C-alpha positions, 0 to 999 in steps of 0.5 A: 748173514744176520737174519733175525726174524723174531724175538722167539726161536722155535718155529711151530709151523712151517714158514709161509703166509702164516708163520707161528713162532713160539706160539704166536701167529704172524703174517709171514714174509720170512724164509723159503718154500715159496710155493708153500707146498708143505701142507698139500695133502697129495705131497704129504700122502706121497711121503706117507705112502713111501713110509707105508711101503717100507722105503728106507730112510737113506739110500739103499745102494751106492751109485757104484752098484749101478742101481737106483732106488725107485724114489730117485728114479722118479724124482729124476724123471719129474725133474727132467720134465720140470727142467725140459731136459732129457734127464736130470740128476738128483743129489743131496744138496744145492751146495753141490750144484757148482761142483756137479755142474762143472763136472757135467761141462767137462771143461778141460782148458777153460777160464771160469768167470764168476760174479763177485757176489755169487753164492758161496757154493759156486765160489767154492766149486770154482776154487776146487776145480783147479781151473783159472778163475776171474771175477767180474762186477755184480750183474755187470755185463761190461765188466764181464767182457773186460774180464774175459778180454784181460784174462782169456788165454789162447785156446781157452773158453770162458764159462760164466758162473752166476746165480739165476736170482740172488737169494739175499736181494732177488736181483736177476743178472742180465743173462742175455747180455752175458750170452752175447758177450760169450758168443764170439768165444763159444762160451757157456753159462753155469747157473744156480737157479735155486732161488728162481726154479719154480717161480721165474720163467713162464714154465718155472724153469728159472732165469735162463728160461726167462732170459732165453739163454737155455741153449748155452746154459747148464742149470742146477737148482735146489728143491728147498727154496721153492718146492718145500722139499730137499735135494737138488737137480741138474738138467742134463742129457741121459749120457751126462747123467750116467757119466756123472754117476761115476764122477767122484763128486756123486760117487763119493757122496750120499744121494740123500733120503728116498723120503725126500726124493718122494716128497720132491717128485710129488711136489714137482708133479703137483706144480707142473699141472698148476702154472697159476701158482707161479703166476700168482706169486709173480703178480704179488711180488711185482705188486709189492715192488711197485707199491714200495717203489712208489712210496720212495723206498729203494727197491731192488729190481728183481724177479720171482718170489723175493722182494728186497728194499733198503731204507736208511741205516741199519738201525732204521731197518732193524727198527722197521723189522721190530715194529712190524713184528710187534704188528704180527708181521715177519720180514727179515733184515739181512746183512753180511752177504756180499750182494747186500749193501753195507748197511744191510737190506730188508727182505720179503719172501712171497708165498703161494698162500699170500694174497694181494691184500697181504701185500697192501697190509705189509706196505701200510705197516711199513709206512706207519713203522 
């Protein structure tokens, strides 16, 4: 995906509402870390404390030793609370969510049915599973039903694989409709909530929570998109977590840095007691979508912290981006992802430290670009 944000290349300050690139400050609508937690003293103190205690930079023992660094145990407990699960499993990167999720499901004879625009990690996981795979049209429950009817064999159960919110556009799939399609077959959903965890749903658990499908869903989420941390979590039972520790995908990979785990558990704990953060982000994102749509832009229906819209040709949108940068406002022009239109899209990230006035300033700047 092409994602040019500014003429400069060096980020001097973490991207959020105030981004500094090559020494120049911008009103930032680019990047990730939607909850803007990088500068929170309590979270920085948790990492400083871990360093002061002599915590190792990398995992102390392999999973085969049946021992966990304290920091990994802490983040899994915090993750379980955040995901309303008996347990969560922490691993090094969100790229592994599809593979770990499929291992958790113990599928046997299954048909994987995947959104045609699912993120690369999910497509790779489906391919590597060795199971039969069918695709359905992007966010289209009727196409899902057609794919299942056409390709499900006797004795198979369908597993739908999808993002909870699609990162390039902010679009949320109709998960409740998917669950209705799956019900007669006893099927399951596998959802990568990376761009929805922390911002979507009353308790921030993601699209599965918002759509009321958690009972038929296995969910995983990275911590880098909203929580300004690193690593990923899978919601599961304690029994499944123990089984997965011995699965090849976990046993053969690094669990990540205990320092990242310390930052992650502190971030999860901080947000858990401050639900007003995600409510404010959602309100600002909804306000921006409404104002852009009212001015005639082609706004993607969405949820959470991502607002995207199209306007004219690729050159037209690049011109808007450049004119906004000249006014010290950063947004992203993206093209090349399957979920973006052929001409590309303009994408805005909404951060905790934005204000409603920032939304209005952005719309005014776009209108005059």
